[in-house]
N, C-alpha and C positions, 0 to 999 in steps of 0.2 A: 457498249454491248459486246459480249463475246460472240465468237462465230460458232454456229451450230452445224451439225452434220445432218441430223434428221429434223425435217420441218413438218409437223403435224398440223393439219388444218381442220377446223370446224367446217361444215358445209353451209347450212341455212344462216344468212346474215354475216357470212364471212367471206365465202366465195360467190355465193348466189343470193340474189335478192327474191326470196321465195315467200314473202310476206302475204301477197295476194291470195295465192293458192292455199296457204296454211290457213289463214283466218276465214277464208270462204269455207273451207272444209270444216272447220271448227263450228262455224255459224250453222252449217247444214246439220252436223252432229247434234248440236245444242237444241235446234228446232225439233229433232225426232226424240230428243229427251224432254220435250215440251217447255224448253227454255228459250225465250225469243230475245235475240241480242241483234239489232239493226246496225249499230255502230261497229265496222270492222276495226276501227282504231282501238277499241276497248278489248279487242282479242290478240293484239300484237304480242302480249306477254306470253302466248302460246308458242311463239317461234323460239325454239332452244330446248326447254325442259321437256322430259317425257309427257306425253299427252294425259295419260291416266292420272298421274301425280296432281298435274295442274287443274283437271276437272275436280278432283277431290278437295283440292285447296281452295279453289275459286268458287265453286258452286256447292260445296258440301256433299257432293256425290258419295254414295257408298262405294266400296271397291267394286261391286257387282255392276252398279250404275255406271261406273268409270270405264269399266271393261266394255259394256255395251256401247258407250260412247265412242270408244277407239275403234270398234267394229263399224259404227255409222260413219265416222270420219273416213275410214278406208274405202267405204262404199263410193264416195265422191272422189277421194285423192288419187286412187289408183287410175281410173280412166281420164280424170280431168285435171285434179289439182297438181299432180306431179309435173305437168307440163307448164303450169302457171308460174314459171320462173325464169330468171335470166342471169347471166353473169355481170357481177359488177364491173364497171369499166377499168380496163387494165389488167384484170385478173389473169387472163391468159398470157399476158406479157409477162406478168410476175412468175407464172409457173415456168415459162420457157427460160426465163432468166436464171431461176433457181436450178433448172436441169443442166444449164450450160456451166453453172458453178459447180456441178458435181454433187449436188444435194440429193438425199434420199427424201422423197415427198410422200407423206401418208395422210389419210383422210380418216378422221374419228368423229363420227356423228351419232346422235341418239336416235336418228332415223333409222328404221329396220334396214338391215344390210342390202337385201334385194332392192328396195326401193332406191337406197343410196347409189347403187351401181347403176340403176336405170337413169336417174338424174344426171350423173356425171357423163354417161353416154349421150344422153340427150343434149347436154350442154357441150359436147365435143371436147371434154377434158380428160377423159378417162385414160388416155395414153400417158399422161404425165405422172401418174400415182404408181408408186413401187408397193404400196400397202393400202387397202380399204378395209375399215372396220366399222360395223354399225351395231345396232340393237338386234336381239333375237325377237321374233314375233312372240314366242311363248317360252323362251328359255331364259337362262340365268344372266344374260347380258341385257341389262335394262337401263341404267343411266350413264352419264359420260364417265363416271368413275369406273364402271364395269368395262365400258368400251376401250378405255385407255389402258386398263390392266390387261385385257385380251390382246390389244395391239402390241403393247410392250413385250408380251410373251412371244410374240412372232419376231419382233425385232430385237432378238436377245443377244446379237453380237455387237451392239453398239452401247456405250456407257451412257447412262442416264444424264450425265453432265453435257452431253452433246445433243440433247434433244430439247425441242421447244414447241409448246402447244399454242396455236394462234387461233383466238375465237373472239366473239362478240358478246358474250354473257358471262355472268359470274360463275354459271355452271361449268363453263370451259376452264376458268381460273382455279375454281375448287377441284374440279377433276385432275388438273396438272399437279396440284399441291398433293392431293391424295396419292399419286403414284411417285412423287418426288422429282418432277421435272420443272423446268422453267415455263413461264407463260408470258404471252404478249397478248393484249387486248386491241380490238379495233373499234373506232368510234362511230363508224358509218352503219353499224348493224342495228341490232334491236335491243342490246343491253344498256346498262348505266355505267358510264366511265367511272365515275367515283367509286362504285361498287367494286369493280374490277381492280382499281388501284388499292382499295382497302384490303382486298384479299391477296394482294401480292404481285400483281401483273408487273412485270419488269419494265414495260413500256407500253405506250398507247400509240397506235399507228392511226392516222386519220385518212389514208387512202391505201389501196393495195400496194402501190408502187413504193410508199413510204417504208413497207416491210423489208424491202431489198437492203436498206441500210442498217437494219436492225438485227439481221440474221446472217 
């Protein structure tokens, strides 16, 4: 593996284990859409992709229904679900080590930007990030591709060859491909390792600390 200058992290499933909060909020939103799903395990695929898209894909919601579902999701997420998350073991040690090595650390998440900032503040890791980019609530930055493009427009003094995206789903790998940077997958999140490999992930890390040897 080559050495990278800019390390870009996904949030949910990569730095934080947020599955409980996200799936419970999806369950809440579905119930208000008259869709009952008792098994939270069946909702884990909602961790990662844009919620509106996943509602349309999984339940055949119209765009209007899916937008309403997103609003229902936020009813529970903002006061409760946002705090139903925790750092994966050794994540803070990873971030400290990367800063000591002089790396530029960025966050790129499909979570709305304000919520992303609140989460990393709650997890006490906001001080390690040089850049934070998330989606717009009602704007043009919607999916991981859009988020990464906006982020790279801010980090315009570094060559793309010196950047790497680290994430746990195919959306992170595809997003990196779309903007022309390398990617590394992690196996401990919510994605499928084989899918990430097929899309061109340069490596797969089984723990946060393993990432130190890859970047």
